[in-house]
N, C-alpha and C positions, 0 to 999 in steps of 0.2 A: 490508442492514446495520443498519437501524433496530432490528430485533428482536434482533440480535446485540449491539448496544450496550446495549439495555435489559437483556438477560440478563446481560451481563458487568459493566456499570458503573452500571446504574440509569436510571430514566426521565429524571432531570434531567441526564444526562451529555452532552447535546448540544442544539443549538438548530436548529430547522428554518429554513432560509433561504427567502427569497421564491421562489427558483428551484426549491425542492423538495429541494435538497441538505441534508445534515446537517453542521453544524459541531461537531466533537468536539474538545475540549481536555482533556488529561490529563497529569499529571506522570508521568514515568517515570524509574526509577533505572538501567535497563540499556538502552543504545542497541541492542544486538544483539537483546534481547528485543522491543523496539519494532519493529525491522525484521522479525523473524520473524513477529510478529503481523500487520503490514502485508502481508507476502507471502502470509499465509494468507487474506487478503481479496481476493487476486488484483487485478483491475483496478477494483474497486469503491471504492477509496479513493485520495485524492490528498494527498500530504504538502505542507503549506504551509510549515512550518518545524519544526525548524532546517534550515539549508542543508546541514549535514554529513550529515543523514539522507537528504535528497534526493539528494546526491551518491552515497552508498553505494547507495541503491536504483537509481540510474541505472547504476552500475557492475555491479551484480548483473544487471540486465536485459540489459545489453550482453553480459556473459559467457554468459548463458543463450541469447541469440540466436546467439552464436558456436557454442555447443554444439549447438543444435538446428536451426540454419539448414539448409534443404534446398538441396542443390546440384543445379543442373540437370544431368540426364544427357544427354550428347550421343550420339546414335546414329550410327554410322558407316557 
């Protein structure tokens, strides 16, 4: 993700934390655009705030699990 952030937002767009994670803060005008960007990053990002975006990401993840959940096949 580091190089993606550098490419898209510049070298100064994040702060490397002591644990090696990157803290990225950015203003956004479109919540749906932010969510789409985050989903494109798959599980490599964690939303810290706002809570409304975390809630929407959670709902999307739950919907996807329901859609792709593997059902155990019972052999009779």
